[in-house]
C-alpha positions in Angstrom: 13.3 -59.0 -113.9 12.3 -62.4 -112.5 11.6 -62.8 -108.8 13.3 -65.7 -107.0 11.0 -65.3 -104.0 7.6 -63.7 -103.6 5.8 -63.4 -100.3 2.2 -62.4 -101.2 -0.3 -60.9 -98.7 1.3 -62.5 -95.6 -0.6 -62.1 -92.3 0.8 -63.5 -89.0 -0.8 -63.0 -85.6 0.4 -63.6 -82.0 -1.7 -63.1 -78.8 -2.6 -59.4 -78.7 -0.6 -58.4 -81.7 -0.9 -58.4 -85.5 2.8 -58.9 -86.3 2.4 -58.9 -90.1 -0.7 -57.4 -91.7 -1.1 -58.3 -95.4 2.5 -57.8 -96.4 3.9 -58.5 -99.9 7.7 -58.7 -100.5 9.4 -59.7 -103.8 13.1 -60.6 -104.0 14.8 -60.4 -107.4 17.6 -62.9 -108.3 21.0 -61.5 -107.5 19.9 -58.5 -105.5 20.5 -57.4 -101.9 17.0 -56.4 -100.7 16.9 -54.6 -97.3 14.0 -55.0 -94.9 13.8 -51.8 -92.8 11.6 -51.0 -89.8 11.6 -50.1 -86.1 12.1 -52.7 -83.4 8.8 -54.6 -83.3 7.8 -53.6 -86.8 7.5 -57.3 -87.9 10.7 -57.7 -89.9 12.0 -60.8 -88.0 8.5 -62.3 -87.9 8.2 -62.0 -91.7 11.6 -63.6 -92.3 10.8 -66.4 -89.8 7.7 -67.2 -91.9 9.9 -67.5 -95.0 12.4 -69.7 -93.1 9.6 -72.0 -91.8 9.8 -71.0 -88.1 6.2 -69.7 -88.2 3.2 -70.6 -90.2 1.2 -67.6 -91.5 -2.5 -67.2 -91.0 -2.9 -66.0 -94.6 -0.9 -65.5 -97.7 1.2 -67.5 -100.2 5.0 -67.9 -100.9 6.3 -68.5 -104.4 9.7 -69.5 -105.5 10.6 -68.7 -109.1 6.9 -68.3 -109.8 5.8 -71.6 -108.3 3.8 -71.7 -105.1 5.6 -73.6 -102.2 4.7 -74.6 -98.7 7.3 -74.1 -96.0 6.3 -76.0 -92.9 9.6 -75.9 -91.1 13.3 -74.9 -91.6 14.1 -78.2 -93.3 11.6 -77.3 -96.0 13.2 -73.9 -96.3 16.7 -75.5 -96.6 15.4 -77.9 -99.3 14.2 -74.8 -101.2 17.7 -73.2 -100.9 16.7 -70.7 -98.2 19.1 -70.1 -95.3 19.0 -67.7 -92.4 21.6 -66.1 -90.0 19.6 -65.2 -86.9 20.2 -62.1 -84.8 21.2 -64.3 -81.9 23.4 -67.0 -83.4 22.3 -70.7 -83.3 25.6 -72.3 -82.5 26.7 -75.0 -80.1 29.4 -73.4 -78.0 31.5 -76.4 -77.1 31.5 -77.8 -80.6 34.2 -76.9 -83.2 33.6 -74.6 -86.1 33.5 -77.6 -88.5 31.0 -79.5 -86.3 28.7 -76.5 -86.2 28.8 -76.1 -89.9 27.8 -79.7 -90.7 25.4 -80.1 -87.8 22.1 -81.5 -89.3 23.7 -82.0 -92.8 26.3 -84.6 -91.9 27.7 -87.1 -94.5 28.1 -90.6 -93.0 29.4 -94.0 -94.1 28.4 -97.1 -92.1 27.2 -94.8 -89.2 30.5 -92.9 -89.0 30.9 -89.3 -89.7 33.0 -88.5 -92.9 34.7 -85.4 -91.6 37.5 -85.2 -94.2 35.1 -84.5 -97.1 33.3 -82.0 -95.0 36.5 -80.3 -94.0 37.6 -80.0 -97.7 34.3 -78.5 -98.7 34.3 -76.0 -95.8 37.9 -74.9 -96.5 37.1 -74.5 -100.2 34.0 -72.4 -99.4 35.9 -70.2 -96.9 38.7 -69.6 -99.6 36.1 -68.8 -102.3 34.1 -66.3 -100.3 36.9 -64.9 -98.1 35.4 -66.2 -94.9 38.6 -67.3 -93.2 38.0 -69.1 -89.9 39.9 -72.0 -88.3 37.6 -75.1 -88.6 39.2 -76.7 -85.4 38.6 -73.9 -82.9 35.6 -74.2 -80.5 32.9 -71.6 -80.9 33.4 -70.4 -77.3 36.9 -69.4 -78.2 36.3 -67.2 -81.3 35.0 -63.6 -81.6 31.4 -62.7 -82.4 32.5 -61.6 -85.9 34.0 -65.1 -86.5 30.9 -66.8 -85.2 28.9 -64.9 -87.8 31.2 -66.2 -90.5 30.4 -69.7 -89.2 26.7 -69.0 -89.6 27.3 -67.8 -93.2 29.4 -70.9 -94.0 26.5 -73.0 -92.6 24.2 -71.6 -95.3 26.8 -72.0 -98.1 27.6 -75.5 -97.0 23.9 -76.4 -97.6 24.1 -74.7 -101.0 21.5 -72.1 -100.0 20.9 -69.5 -102.8 18.5 -67.2 -100.8 20.3 -65.9 -97.7 18.5 -64.1 -94.9 20.6 -61.9 -92.6 18.7 -60.8 -89.5 20.4 -57.7 -88.0 23.8 -59.1 -89.0 25.8 -56.0 -87.8 24.2 -55.6 -84.4 27.1 -57.2 -82.6 30.0 -56.4 -84.9 32.8 -53.8 -84.6 33.1 -51.2 -87.4 35.9 -53.2 -89.0 33.9 -56.4 -89.0 30.9 -54.6 -90.5 33.0 -53.3 -93.4 34.2 -56.9 -93.9 30.7 -58.3 -93.9 29.5 -55.7 -96.4 32.3 -56.9 -98.8 31.3 -60.5 -98.2 27.6 -59.8 -99.0 28.5 -58.0 -102.2 30.7 -61.0 -103.1 27.9 -63.4 -102.5 25.6 -61.5 -104.8 28.1 -61.3 -107.6 28.2 -65.2 -107.3 24.5 -65.3 -108.0 23.1 -65.5 -104.4 20.1 -63.3 -103.4 20.1 -61.7 -100.0 17.4 -60.4 -97.7 18.9 -58.1 -95.2 17.0 -57.1 -92.0 18.4 -53.9 -90.5 17.6 -50.4 -89.2 20.9 -48.9 -90.0 20.4 -46.5 -92.9 24.1 -46.2 -93.7 24.4 -49.9 -94.3 21.3 -49.9 -96.5 22.8 -47.1 -98.6 26.1 -49.0 -98.9 24.9 -52.4 -100.0 21.2 -52.7 -100.8 19.6 -52.4 -104.2 16.0 -52.0 -103.0 14.4 -51.6 -99.6 11.0 -52.6 -98.2 9.8 -50.6 -95.2 7.5 -51.9 -92.5 5.9 -50.0 -89.7 3.9 -51.5 -86.9 3.3 -54.7 -88.9 2.1 -52.9 -92.1 3.9 -52.5 -95.4 4.7 -48.8 -96.1 6.4 -49.4 -99.5 9.3 -50.7 -101.5 11.8 -48.1 -102.7 14.9 -47.9 -104.9 17.8 -47.2 -102.5 20.0 -45.1 -104.7 17.3 -42.5 -105.4 16.0 -42.3 -101.8 17.6 -40.2 -99.1 18.3 -41.4 -95.6 15.9 -38.8 -94.2 13.1 -40.1 -96.5 13.8 -43.7 -95.4 13.8 -42.8 -91.7 10.5 -40.9 -92.1 8.9 -43.9 -93.8 10.1 -46.1 -91.0 9.2 -44.0 -88.0 6.3 -42.0 -89.4 7.8 -38.7 -88.5 11.0 -36.7 -89.0 13.9 -38.0 -86.9 16.7 -35.9 -85.5 20.0 -37.5 -86.3 22.0 -35.0 -84.3 21.7 -35.2 -80.5 20.3 -32.0 -79.0 22.2 -31.0 -75.9 23.5 -27.9 -74.2 26.9 -27.4 -72.6 27.8 -29.8 -69.7 28.0 -28.3 -66.3 30.2 -30.9 -64.3 30.0 -30.8 -60.5 31.3 -33.1 -57.8 32.9 -36.5 -58.7 30.3 -39.3 -58.7 32.7 -42.1 -59.7 36.5 -42.2 -59.0 38.6 -45.0 -60.3 42.1 -45.2 -59.0 44.9 -47.4 -60.4 42.5 -50.2 -61.3 43.9 -53.5 -62.6 41.7 -56.4 -63.6 42.7 -59.9 -64.8 41.0 -62.0 -67.3 38.6 -64.8 -66.4 40.5 -67.4 -68.4 44.1 -66.2 -68.8 46.8 -64.7 -66.7 46.9 -61.6 -69.0 45.8 -58.3 -67.4 42.8 -57.0 -69.2 42.7 -53.6 -67.5 46.1 -52.0 -66.6 46.4 -49.4 -63.9 43.5 -47.2 -65.1 42.5 -44.0 -63.3 39.7 -41.5 -64.2 36.9 -39.5 -62.7 33.3 -39.1 -63.9 31.6 -36.0 -62.5 27.9 -35.3 -61.8 26.4 -33.5 -64.8 28.6 -34.9 -67.5 28.6 -37.8 -70.0 32.0 -39.5 -70.2 32.4 -42.0 -73.0 34.9 -44.9 -73.1 35.7 -45.5 -76.7 37.7 -48.3 -78.3 37.8 -51.2 -80.6 35.9 -54.2 -79.1 38.1 -56.4 -76.9 40.4 -53.8 -75.4 39.3 -54.2 -71.8 36.0 -52.4 -71.9 33.9 -55.3 -70.7 36.3 -56.2 -67.9 36.4 -52.6 -66.7 32.6 -52.5 -66.5 32.4 -55.9 -64.8 34.9 -54.6 -62.2 33.0 -51.4 -61.6 29.6 -53.1 -61.3 30.9 -56.0 -59.1 30.7 -58.8 -61.7 34.4 -59.4 -61.7 36.9 -59.1 -58.8 39.7 -56.6 -59.1 43.4 -57.3 -58.6 44.5 -53.8 -57.5 43.1 -50.3 -57.2 40.2 -48.5 -55.7 36.6 -47.5 -56.8 34.8 -44.7 -55.0 31.1 -43.9 -55.5 30.1 -40.5 -54.2 33.2 -40.5 -52.0 32.4 -44.0 -50.5 34.9 -46.9 -51.1 32.9 -49.6 -53.0 35.9 -51.6 -54.2 34.7 -54.8 -52.5 31.0 -53.9 -52.1 28.4 -56.4 -53.2 26.4 -55.8 -56.4 23.3 -55.0 -54.3 25.2 -52.5 -52.2 26.5 -50.8 -55.3 23.0 -50.5 -56.6 21.7 -49.1 -53.2 24.5 -46.6 -53.1 23.5 -45.1 -56.5 25.0 -47.2 -59.3 22.8 -48.3 -62.2 24.0 -50.5 -65.1 22.7 -51.1 -68.6 24.7 -54.2 -69.6 26.2 -55.0 -73.0 24.3 -58.2 -73.4 20.6 -57.5 -72.6 19.5 -61.1 -72.8 22.4 -62.6 -70.7 22.9 -59.9 -68.0 19.9 -57.5 -68.3 16.8 -59.7 -68.2 15.4 -63.0 -67.0 13.8 -64.0 -70.3 11.2 -66.4 -68.8 10.0 -63.7 -66.3 7.3 -61.3 -67.5 7.9 -57.6 -68.1 6.6 -56.5 -64.7 8.8 -59.0 -62.9 11.9 -57.8 -64.9 11.1 -54.2 -64.0 11.5 -54.9 -60.2 14.6 -57.2 -60.4 16.7 -54.7 -58.5 14.0 -53.5 -56.0 11.7 -56.4 -55.3 13.1 -56.8 -51.8 12.2 -53.2 -50.8 9.2 -52.5 -48.5 7.4 -51.0 -51.5 7.2 -54.4 -53.3 7.3 -57.0 -50.4 6.0 -57.5 -46.9 7.3 -60.3 -44.6 8.9 -62.0 -47.6 5.7 -62.1 -49.7 5.7 -60.1 -53.0 3.0 -57.4 -53.4 2.0 -58.3 -57.0 -0.6 -55.6 -57.3 2.0 -53.0 -56.5 4.5 -54.6 -58.9 2.0 -54.5 -61.7 1.0 -50.9 -61.0 4.7 -49.9 -61.0 5.1 -51.7 -64.4 2.2 -49.9 -65.9 3.6 -46.5 -65.0 7.1 -47.4 -66.4 5.5 -48.9 -69.6 3.7 -45.6 -70.2 6.6 -43.3 -69.2 9.1 -45.1 -71.4 6.8 -46.2 -74.2 7.6 -49.9 -73.8 5.6 -51.8 -76.5 4.7 -55.5 -76.1 1.8 -57.8 -77.1 0.4 -58.4 -73.6 1.7 -55.4 -71.7 3.0 -56.0 -68.2 2.4 -59.8 -68.4 4.4 -60.2 -71.7 7.2 -62.8 -71.3 10.5 -60.8 -71.8 11.7 -63.4 -74.3 8.9 -62.6 -76.7 9.6 -58.8 -76.8 11.6 -57.1 -79.6 15.2 -56.2 -78.9 14.4 -52.5 -78.8 11.7 -52.9 -76.3 13.8 -55.3 -74.2 16.4 -52.4 -74.1 13.8 -49.8 -73.2 12.6 -52.1 -70.3 16.2 -52.3 -68.9 16.7 -48.5 -69.4 13.4 -47.7 -67.5 14.4 -50.0 -64.6 17.8 -48.5 -64.2 16.7 -44.9 -64.5 13.8 -45.6 -62.1 16.4 -46.4 -59.4 17.4 -42.7 -59.5 21.2 -43.4 -59.7 24.1 -41.1 -59.0 25.9 -42.8 -61.9 24.4 -44.6 -64.9 26.8 -47.0 -66.6 25.5 -47.6 -70.1 27.2 -50.2 -72.1 26.3 -50.2 -75.8 22.9 -48.9 -74.9 21.7 -48.5 -78.5 23.2 -51.8 -79.9 20.9 -53.2 -82.5 18.3 -50.5 -82.1 16.5 -48.4 -84.8 16.8 -44.7 -85.3 13.7 -43.8 -83.4 14.8 -45.9 -80.3 18.4 -44.6 -80.6 17.1 -41.0 -80.6 14.9 -41.8 -77.6 17.8 -43.4 -75.6 20.2 -40.6 -76.3 17.6 -38.1 -75.1 17.3 -40.1 -71.8 21.0 -40.1 -71.3 21.2 -36.3 -71.8 18.2 -35.9 -69.4 20.1 -37.8 -66.8 23.1 -35.6 -67.3 21.0 -32.4 -67.1 19.4 -33.6 -63.9 22.9 -33.6 -62.3 23.6 -37.3 -62.6 26.8 -38.8 -64.0 26.8 -41.0 -67.1 29.6 -43.4 -68.1 28.9 -44.5 -71.7 30.8 -47.4 -73.3 30.2 -47.5 -77.0 31.7 -48.9 -80.2 29.6 -46.6 -82.4 31.9 -43.7 -83.3 29.0 -41.4 -84.2 27.4 -42.1 -80.9 30.7 -41.4 -79.1 31.1 -38.0 -80.9 27.4 -37.0 -80.6 26.5 -37.9 -77.0 29.7 -37.5 -74.9 31.1 -34.5 -73.2 34.5 -36.2 -72.8 36.0 -39.2 -74.5 38.5 -41.6 -72.9 40.1 -43.9 -75.5 41.0 -47.4 -74.3 43.6 -49.5 -76.0 44.9 -52.9 -74.7 43.5 -52.1 -71.2 45.0 -48.7 -70.9 43.5 -45.2 -71.3 45.6 -43.7 -74.1 43.6 -40.5 -74.9 41.4 -38.0 -73.1 39.7 -36.1 -75.9 37.2 -33.3 -76.3 34.4 -34.2 -78.8 34.2 -30.6 -79.8 37.8 -30.4 -81.1 38.7 -34.0 -82.0 38.1 -35.7 -85.4 37.1 -39.3 -86.3 40.5 -39.7 -87.8 42.3 -38.6 -84.7 40.1 -40.8 -82.5 40.8 -43.8 -84.9 44.6 -43.3 -84.4 44.2 -43.5 -80.6 41.9 -46.5 -80.9 44.4 -48.3 -83.1 47.2 -47.7 -80.6 49.3 -45.5 -82.9 48.8 -42.4 -80.8 49.0 -41.9 -77.1 48.3 -38.9 -74.8 51.4 -39.5 -72.6 53.8 -39.4 -75.6 51.9 -36.8 -77.5 52.4 -38.2 -81.0 52.5 -41.3 -83.1 54.2 -44.3 -81.6 
């Protein structure tokens, strides 16, 4: 079968790290080819070489058997190669239509010809089932819709080789299902897809073949149908991975967090996002708030952590009223927070790793004296956390946070928050976009916190994570807690009914 793209013996180096070490990848026409590997294995780097964002030190790229040079993304586009990045490249105050045509505008006498562009975009969205309103601004549409805009950008430019970098990391289960259908549809239309992921279920569902990378090296290319998930995970991590979370029975103690009749408004609208919620999280238990994205989870967390004011209600931490406490006081009193968006709320990307690891404690006597930072102590502290939590980066403690892989950025935040020795750890989507090895590691850390007598409040969209990790499940629907379930006795189907709003605890059965 002919190869539409061949990347032969590609080597790419960064300071202190060999990101791609002599890698060969061959994509057949009309196939979905998965690229699997841990965070930091070199997957995104390899695809960035193909898309012209990086120039390799060694190696050649061929398209349909002919050697090509890709110096920048424009060269890639001219060769029919498009890419949807893990963090979307969209202008938030432009409309959907403006974003799609940006850089590929048709003009007449210096004026934009929007009518033709609109017709083409509408025709493409009909043909591929990518329905999205061309006149809405990006900031007003969901993440799933933004991804559709990115796909339409590629189709608008007539790209035939489509690169998806971690496309499901920010999507709900329903959106993921939709995306899988779209990807299969694109292939049946003759497109070829390279699909970076570390979710084995998704590879099993859509991919024909899979190339596995580990620590920058090629481990092998396999046929997906004839390879088990266990075999793939072992190739990827280099050892057997436990898919089940090992944990004993919870032993709940005193309340760590009490939420009483909490009501929270929306930043932009008069609508109440959290409506009269009450619950308790005890020391020594993991309570999970489960629900479909957009049902008030984010606003609840922002209210608990002090990022959003509350309208009514009370929040108690270890018996102390912190309803109107500052964020720093909440941290001092024993609250840690792993935020849902690690780049926006968890890190300062232009600071280095060591500086990010003291963001919540730099003002303490340990790290400053008379207003001057003790950098020697800050770097020592970073070294001990890097070792303890196995945070991998090219230049160690001085690595800019921006250049670290998603999984290692997440480990950095986790290490900082656990190091504060909190009474309650609020973990929001702590494994979003992580590989099986990193997920296993983070789940172990959460269970360790619980077993050390700490309280953990987990907010997750991943149903398997909810079932595996939690001791109690609270289901949120349209800003209200509609179910209090025991993961030992409930089923995915029952949880799904509560999440969809067709079942409620106070009425007992289907509404």
